[in-house]
N, C-alpha and C positions, 0 to 999 in steps of 0.2 A: 503494499499500500504506498502511496507516495508520502514523505514526510510530512509536507504540506495539510495533507486530508486531515480535518477535524474527527475527532470521535465523541460518542455523548450516549449515554443511557438512553434507551427505548422510554423510560419512563417521562423522561424530561423533554423529546423531541417528539414523541408520537404515543400521548397518556389514553388512555384509555376514556373515550366521550361520546355516548351513544347522541343521537340525535335528536332536537327539542322540535322538530316536526311531530304536526299534531293531526290525526286519522280521528275522524266522525266513526263509530262503531260500525255505520253499516261502508263504509269506504273501503275500495274494492284496493288491496294492495299486495304487493308482494311477501310471501309468508316465506322465509328462506330458513332451510333445515339444512345437516349436513350430508345427508342422502342426495341432495340436488346438486353437491361441488362434485366436479368431476379430478380423481388425485390428480397431482402434477400438473394439470394445466389450470385449473378454476374453475374452466366451462362450467356452465351453468345446465343442467340437464331436468327434463318434466320441471319446468318452474310454476311454481304453485300460486295462483291466485285467487285470495277468498277477503271476506270481509275484516276489518281489523279488529272486528268485537272477535272474531273466533281465537285471537292470539293466546297463547297461554300464560300463564303467570311468569312462568320464566325465559321469558321475551325480553328482546330490549328495540329502541327503533333505529333505524341507521340512513344515511342518506349519501350522496356521491360522494361527500368528503372523507368518509371512513374506507377505511381498508381493515376487511375484516378474516379476522385469523383461526383457525381450528387449533385449540387448544389439546382437545382430544385426536390421540393417537397423532402426532407431528410427523410421523414418517409417510403418514399417505401425503403430506405435503398438501393441504386445501388451503389457499391462499383468495379473496375474493375481494375484486376490487369494483364495488357497484356502480352501477350507472342511473341507480332511480333509488325511490327512496320504498320503504319496506321495515317488516317486523323481522326478527331473527332468534333463533335459538341460544341460549345464554354459553350454550358450548363454545361459540363464536367471540372471539375478543376485538370491539370495536375500536382498533383503532383510529387517531386522528393525528395524524402529521401536523405540524409546524409550517405553515406554507413557507415562511419566508426561509427556513433551515432545511427542509426535510421535503423533496416531492413525491406525493404520492404513490405514484408508478415506481419510482425510484425505490420506493418501500417493500410495495408488493414483487419487484423481482429480487430484491435483497432477501426475504424472507422464501422465498421459493430457491434459494440459494442452494446448491450441495451441503457449501459449509456450514450455515443456518440448519437446514434439517437436520443435520447430522447434532450438531449444539443441540438443538433441543429435543431430539432423541435419547441425548443423552442423559437431560436432565427430565425425569419422568418420572411418575409414583402412581403406582395402583397397576397389579399384573394383567389381571384380564382385558382392564378399560383405561391404560395408560395415558394419563394427561402430564402438560407439560406443568412443571412447577414453576409459577406465575414468578416468583421472587426472582428465581433466576433470570426469569425471562426477560423482567423489567431493569434488571440490571445491567444485560446484555449490553455491551457498547456497537454501536450499528456505525461504519465509517460514512463519513458526510462532504464527499466531494462539494464543491462551491455548484450552487444551484443551476448556471448554464451546462457546467459539466453533467450534473446530475441529467438535466434534458437529454444531454447527447447521449448519455449510455442508452437512457430508456429510449432513444428513437433507433440507436443499432440494435437492442433487443427484439425493438417490437419489430422491424425487417425480417430478425429470425423467426420469431413467434409466427408469426404469420405465415411462413413459409411450413414452419410445424402443424399449423390448422390446415392450411391448404392439404399437406400431403396426409393429414387424417381425415378429411373429406372427401378426398379423392379415393380413399381406402374405404371407407365406409360404403360409398357408392358405388362399387366395384363388388365390395362383398355381399350387396343386394341381390347382384345379378343370378347366382346359385339356384337360390329361394324362388327365385320369379323362374327360372326356367326349370324347376323340378314342378312347380303347379301346371306350367306350361305343357309339360311332355305327359301328365300323370293324371292332371286336373288334384283339386282339393281329397285330400284323404279322409277328412270327414264324412264327404258325400258320397267319395267313388263314383262321380257322372259317367264314367267309360265304362262304369264296372267289371273290375277288373275282378279274377280271382282272390279271395281273403286265406291268410294261413295267419301260422302265428311264427312269435322267434323263436319258440322251442321247434318247429319244424323244419326251420330251415338251419341247423346248424349239424354240424359232425358228431358231437360230443356233448356231453351234459355240460352245463353251465359251471365252470370252476372259480373256486374262490384264490383272491391273491397269498402273496406272502408274507406273513406274520413275522417279520423281520425288520430291522433298524437300518435306517440309511447310512452310508459312512461316503467319506471322501472317495471319490472317482478314480482310480488306476488304471492304465492300459490294460487291455484283457478281458477286464470287469464289462458286464451289460450296465448299462442305465437302468435303474429304479424308480419304474413311472407312478409317481403318485397322482392322486388328483389334484392337486395343488400345481403341478406341473403343467397341467394342459389347459390352454387358452384359450377363451370362449369362441374363437372359431376352429378348434379342434387340435391347432397345431403347438408343439411342448414349447416350454418357455427356454432359457439359457443357464437354468440352474440346474447343471448335470449333478446326481447324486449317485454312487454306487451302491451295491446293497449287502450286508452283514449276515451272509447265508453262503459254508461252503457249496452247498449242490443246490442248483437252483436253475438247471434244467428244465424240471417239469412246468415252471412257469416262465420259460421263454416264449416271448410272442413269434406270432406267425405273419404273414403278408394277407392282409386282410381279417386280422380279429380284432372284434369289436368290443372294449370294454366300458362296462357301466358302473358306476357309483352306486355302492349299496347303502349307502349311511349317510348322515350327517347334514349340513347345510346344503350341499350340493348334490344330493340324492338325485340320481336320473341323469346326470351328466355323462357323456359320452365321449368317447375317443378311438380311433380308427386308427389300429398302426398300419406303419407302412416302413418298407425296408429302409428307406432314406432317411429315417430315424435311428439307424443304427441297432446292435442289438440292445433288446431291451425286455424286462420282467417287470412284473405289475406288483402294487401293493394290494394286504388284504381286503381293506374296504372297496376293491374293485370285484366284478366281477368278468370273466373273459368266456365269451359267446364265440365260437370258432364255427365263423360262417361258413355254408356248404356254395361253393363259387359255381359249382355246375348248377346249382336253384337261383342263384339270386347273386347281383353285383354289389358287395363291400359299400362302395362309395352310395349306392342308390340306399340301401340300408340306414347309413348313415345322414344320407340327407333326410329319410324318413323323422330319424330323431331329434332334427332341430324343427321338427315342424310345431304348429300351434299344437295340433291334435294328442301327439306325442307329450307334451308339455302337460296338458291337461289331463293326460293318462296319469303321469307322473303326481301330481296334485293331487287327484282324486284315488290315488292307490297306495302311498305312504303313511305308512303307521306313526302317529306321534307319540310317541313314549317320549324316554331320556331324551333320544336321538331320531329324527327322522329316518327311516329306512323302509327298503323293498329287497325281499330275496330274492334268491335265483329262480326258484321257484315260480315265481308270482311275474317274473320279469319276461321266462318263457311264454306265461299266458298271452302277453302283448299281441294284441292282433294288429295287421299290415296288410293292406293289398299289395298284389303280386302280378306287377306289370310283365308282358314280353319280355324274355331274358333277351332278343336283341335290343330291344328298346331301352333296357335297362342298362347294356353294355353301351350304348351310344352316348347317354347320360353319365353313365361312368369315366368314359374317356374325356368327355368335354369335362367335368369334376375333377380328376387327376391334372388336365392341364390349368383348369383351376386354380387350385391347390399350389402348383410351382410356381406361376404368376405371383401369389399371394407371396409365397417365402422370398420372393426375388422383390416383391414391394417391402416386406417387413425388412430383407437388408438394406433398403432406402433410406427408410424410417428410422432406422438404429443408425445410419450416417449422419441423417439431419439430425437426431438428439443429441448424438456426438456432439456436434459441431456447438450444436445452442447451450450445450453446457458447459461448454469450452469456452463458448463466450461469455457466458454469464458468469464463469470463473474468472475469468478475466476482467469484467467489469468492475469487480469489488477489490481486485488487487492492484487495479489502475494501468494495467496493460493495453486494455482496449483499445482506452480512449491515449493513451500517452502520444501520440505526436499531434495529437488534435491538441492536446494541452500546452505544449509545444509552442505550438504557434497563438493562443489565445491565454500567455501567462499575466499580460500585463492587466486586460478587464480581470483574469480570475482573483488575479490577487486583490482588485477592490472588494470584490465580493465575497473574498474572505474574512477581510477586514468588520464586513459588516454583517457576516455571519458569524464571527467570534465575539462580535459585541452583543447578537442576539442569546448566542448561550451563556453566555456571562450573567446577562440578564436571568437567566431560567435556571441557574445552580442556586442551590439552596444555601 
């Protein structure tokens, strides 16, 4: 960090201050909770608009002058810079940056930076619901470049962030194509308008459903298979990058073969599916997953996997899971799942398309990872001074004047 950059505790330059805006009970306003905030990006999903009078006791009012920081599970990195007024859960902290010292968007990006996320994740209390220790949070020293340099940093980060968002939107659009193609080729599985013959999952497999290995995961070593847990499966059916080995000398009986379908049998993700592909390398699977070895003479594995992504399948899971200590569905019950069975040639046509789409998805994922890596590098450089070093050198005279004013403002705020 440049020597002339000031620092100050967050409590001095971004104190907790909710909005003084007044709502009538029947005013329809934004009700913000943590579920609406996408991790790492701050994007809002499923925005809720409701009468202000419906807000609970553990809420506060906010406006566009606030930066909202989630103190719950800080590793999820949920930071919002709202563009309108509303009410929010008290799990969010309503920071109000001092305008003459700290730009709101600069604060937003700083709170999202890897260094701050690591800091916040280090100082938490509570095991199941870890929350940031607010004493440590308020004492944290934030770097304070001169305001014009803050704005320049924000401008550069906004460009990089926009590139990330465009990539994400393009990926979402591409991912909608395959489900639409499934419905176009085979019709809605709920109504089966073409009249395909029906079967069950248990009738299109080569052997009985088999539960996975009850073993611990270990550091992966060369020659070991990858130990696939349900937490390793992304929402699109691909595997994440957290490769783990298995602490089990004899694991051959759990080895996956091309076209094996895994289904989570318990927990919050009960019913989640993964289709094994040889491109994923040698794999074995965990005990809370069930393997269905599909008969490829009868069905195309990608067709069956696509069926498990439909709303009909999701509804079946909701209707059949037992809600004891942990939601669960056993192998025999999954084997009773009914699905239609289109012509095998037509299934293959869909499967060939799906496999091509999967390879394209992996290529897009590689591009996304590169963009994310670039963005995180820029985010790191922004708060060490590297990002704006040349610009700062060219504007040093004006910056020194700003630093003087900034210093006076900071001195006036110290106790």
